[in-house]
Structure formats: C-alpha cells, structure tokens
PAFIFI-936060 format. One record per residue (C-alpha): residue number from 1; residue in three letters; x, y negated, z. Coordinates in Angstrom, 2 decimals. Layout:
<recs>
<rec num="NUM" residu="ALA" c1="X" c2="Y" c3="Z"/>
...
</recs>
This chain:
<recs>
<rec num="1" residu="MET" c1="-0.81" c2="-11.15" c3="12.64"/>
<rec num="2" residu="THR" c1="-0.09" c2="-13.15" c3="9.90"/>
<rec num="3" residu="PRO" c1="-2.67" c2="-14.00" c3="7.57"/>
<rec num="4" residu="LEU" c1="-4.05" c2="-11.90" c3="4.59"/>
<rec num="5" residu="TYR" c1="-2.81" c2="-12.21" c3="0.86"/>
<rec num="6" residu="ARG" c1="-6.23" c2="-14.04" c3="-0.55"/>
<rec num="7" residu="PRO" c1="-6.43" c2="-12.46" c3="-4.16"/>
<rec num="8" residu="ARG" c1="-8.30" c2="-14.55" c3="-7.12"/>
<rec num="9" residu="LYS" c1="-11.47" c2="-12.38" c3="-8.48"/>
<rec num="10" residu="TYR" c1="-10.15" c2="-8.97" c3="-10.33"/>
<rec num="11" residu="GLU" c1="-6.51" c2="-9.39" c3="-9.72"/>
<rec num="12" residu="LEU" c1="-5.00" c2="-6.33" c3="-9.23"/>
<rec num="13" residu="VAL" c1="-3.92" c2="-5.76" c3="-5.66"/>
<rec num="14" residu="ALA" c1="-2.32" c2="-2.81" c3="-3.24"/>
<rec num="15" residu="VAL" c1="-4.29" c2="-2.61" c3="-0.22"/>
<rec num="16" residu="HIS" c1="-2.13" c2="-1.31" c3="3.03"/>
<rec num="17" residu="TRP" c1="-5.08" c2="0.18" c3="5.81"/>
<rec num="18" residu="LEU" c1="-5.60" c2="2.42" c3="8.70"/>
<rec num="19" residu="ASP" c1="-8.38" c2="5.24" c3="7.96"/>
<rec num="20" residu="ALA" c1="-10.30" c2="5.05" c3="10.96"/>
<rec num="21" residu="GLN" c1="-12.48" c2="2.56" c3="13.15"/>
<rec num="22" residu="HIS" c1="-11.33" c2="2.91" c3="16.75"/>
<rec num="23" residu="ASP" c1="-14.52" c2="3.27" c3="19.22"/>
<rec num="24" residu="SER" c1="-13.23" c2="3.22" c3="23.06"/>
<rec num="25" residu="SER" c1="-16.56" c2="4.84" c3="24.29"/>
<rec num="26" residu="TYR" c1="-15.52" c2="8.01" c3="22.24"/>
<rec num="27" residu="ASP" c1="-11.51" c2="7.05" c3="21.36"/>
<rec num="28" residu="GLY" c1="-10.14" c2="6.07" c3="24.50"/>
<rec num="29" residu="THR" c1="-7.36" c2="3.11" c3="24.35"/>
<rec num="30" residu="ALA" c1="-6.63" c2="1.77" c3="20.98"/>
<rec num="31" residu="GLU" c1="-3.17" c2="1.94" c3="22.11"/>
<rec num="32" residu="GLY" c1="-3.46" c2="5.99" c3="22.27"/>
<rec num="33" residu="TYR" c1="-5.42" c2="6.49" c3="19.28"/>
<rec num="34" residu="GLU" c1="-3.46" c2="4.07" c3="16.88"/>
<rec num="35" residu="PRO" c1="-0.59" c2="6.59" c3="16.42"/>
<rec num="36" residu="ALA" c1="-2.74" c2="9.19" c3="15.11"/>
<rec num="37" residu="LEU" c1="-4.68" c2="7.11" c3="12.46"/>
<rec num="38" residu="ALA" c1="-3.61" c2="7.79" c3="8.63"/>
<rec num="39" residu="SER" c1="-2.34" c2="4.69" c3="6.82"/>
<rec num="40" residu="LEU" c1="-3.34" c2="4.52" c3="3.40"/>
<rec num="41" residu="GLU" c1="-2.65" c2="2.33" c3="0.37"/>
<rec num="42" residu="ASP" c1="-5.35" c2="1.61" c3="-2.08"/>
<rec num="43" residu="VAL" c1="-4.69" c2="-0.21" c3="-5.51"/>
<rec num="44" residu="GLY" c1="-7.27" c2="-1.76" c3="-7.49"/>
<rec num="45" residu="PHE" c1="-9.04" c2="-5.04" c3="-8.67"/>
<rec num="46" residu="PHE" c1="-9.92" c2="-7.31" c3="-6.24"/>
<rec num="47" residu="VAL" c1="-13.85" c2="-7.91" c3="-6.40"/>
<rec num="48" residu="LYS" c1="-14.92" c2="-10.24" c3="-3.22"/>
<rec num="49" residu="ARG" c1="-14.10" c2="-10.37" c3="0.50"/>
<rec num="50" residu="LYS" c1="-17.50" c2="-10.80" c3="2.44"/>
<rec num="51" residu="GLY" c1="-19.01" c2="-10.26" c3="5.96"/>
<rec num="52" residu="GLY" c1="-15.88" c2="-8.01" c3="7.13"/>
<rec num="53" residu="ILE" c1="-15.40" c2="-6.29" c3="4.06"/>
<rec num="54" residu="LEU" c1="-12.94" c2="-6.35" c3="1.24"/>
<rec num="55" residu="THR" c1="-14.24" c2="-4.55" c3="-1.92"/>
<rec num="56" residu="LEU" c1="-11.67" c2="-3.16" c3="-4.80"/>
<rec num="57" residu="ALA" c1="-13.05" c2="-1.65" c3="-8.05"/>
<rec num="58" residu="SER" c1="-10.77" c2="0.99" c3="-9.78"/>
<rec num="59" residu="CYS" c1="-11.59" c2="-0.49" c3="-13.28"/>
<rec num="60" residu="ILE" c1="-12.55" c2="-3.40" c3="-15.16"/>
<rec num="61" residu="GLU" c1="-13.92" c2="-4.10" c3="-18.35"/>
<rec num="62" residu="ARG" c1="-12.27" c2="-7.71" c3="-19.25"/>
<rec num="63" residu="LYS" c1="-14.36" c2="-9.12" c3="-21.87"/>
<rec num="64" residu="THR" c1="-17.84" c2="-8.59" c3="-19.97"/>
<rec num="65" residu="GLY" c1="-16.46" c2="-8.37" c3="-16.43"/>
<rec num="66" residu="THR" c1="-18.15" c2="-5.10" c3="-15.42"/>
<rec num="67" residu="VAL" c1="-16.35" c2="-3.11" c3="-12.54"/>
<rec num="68" residu="ARG" c1="-16.78" c2="0.17" c3="-11.60"/>
<rec num="69" residu="PHE" c1="-15.99" c2="2.35" c3="-8.80"/>
<rec num="70" residu="LEU" c1="-16.01" c2="0.68" c3="-5.86"/>
<rec num="71" residu="VAL" c1="-14.43" c2="1.05" c3="-2.52"/>
<rec num="72" residu="ASP" c1="-15.22" c2="-1.12" c3="0.68"/>
<rec num="73" residu="ILE" c1="-12.52" c2="-1.14" c3="3.11"/>
<rec num="74" residu="PRO" c1="-13.27" c2="-2.78" c3="6.89"/>
<rec num="75" residu="LEU" c1="-11.11" c2="-6.17" c3="6.64"/>
<rec num="76" residu="LYS" c1="-9.97" c2="-4.89" c3="10.00"/>
<rec num="77" residu="LEU" c1="-8.74" c2="-2.28" c3="9.17"/>
<rec num="78" residu="VAL" c1="-6.56" c2="-4.04" c3="6.89"/>
<rec num="79" residu="SER" c1="-2.73" c2="-4.67" c3="7.87"/>
<rec num="80" residu="SER" c1="-1.58" c2="-6.37" c3="4.21"/>
<rec num="81" residu="ILE" c1="-2.81" c2="-7.29" c3="1.16"/>
<rec num="82" residu="GLU" c1="-0.18" c2="-6.99" c3="-2.40"/>
<rec num="83" residu="THR" c1="-0.31" c2="-8.53" c3="-5.48"/>
<rec num="84" residu="ARG" c1="0.73" c2="-5.89" c3="-8.11"/>
<rec num="85" residu="GLU" c1="1.20" c2="-6.86" c3="-11.99"/>
<rec num="86" residu="PRO" c1="-0.71" c2="-4.94" c3="-14.43"/>
<rec num="87" residu="LYS" c1="0.84" c2="-2.58" c3="-17.18"/>
<rec num="88" residu="GLU" c1="0.37" c2="-3.18" c3="-20.83"/>
<rec num="89" residu="ALA" c1="-1.72" c2="-1.05" c3="-22.43"/>
<rec num="90" residu="VAL" c1="-0.22" c2="2.51" c3="-24.33"/>
</recs>
C-alpha cells in the first residue's frame, strides 16, 4: 500500500475513504464485505492526524486559525489524500 500524503496544517485536501468499519465477527470476511462499502470523498482543511484519526474542517477563519464543522475519519479506512488548490475569493 502506498503511504498516505501528509498535508500541512490547514492545507486544503481531498480524502478518499470507505464509509464503514469491517468487523469479522458480524460482517464475515473482509473480501466479501468490501464491495458493499460506500466510497466517499471529503474535501476540507487538514486539522490533525492523531490516534488513528484524520480530522478535517469544512471552514477556517485564516486570521485567527479558528476552524469549524469538524469531521473525523478513521485512518484505516482512508485510501488516499490529495492536495487541492484553494479558489480565490469572489
């Protein structure tokens, strides 16, 4: 498996991940369960990567560094992290 990209704090990124957690005691084999998982893409500002969790914010106030609307994604479900170019303000 290719190592995941390590973004800078508050860098705009797209995270591709599977929206489920496999548990063999309930779900059977991973091979049989994986095709049914939803493949998602979250786009946001990288906040942190700690304890097996990747945290993104959907908005940031650049002057103060305040972030809002956080989403935590289990790293074991992440397939890729890509950098995104921010759009200019309108």
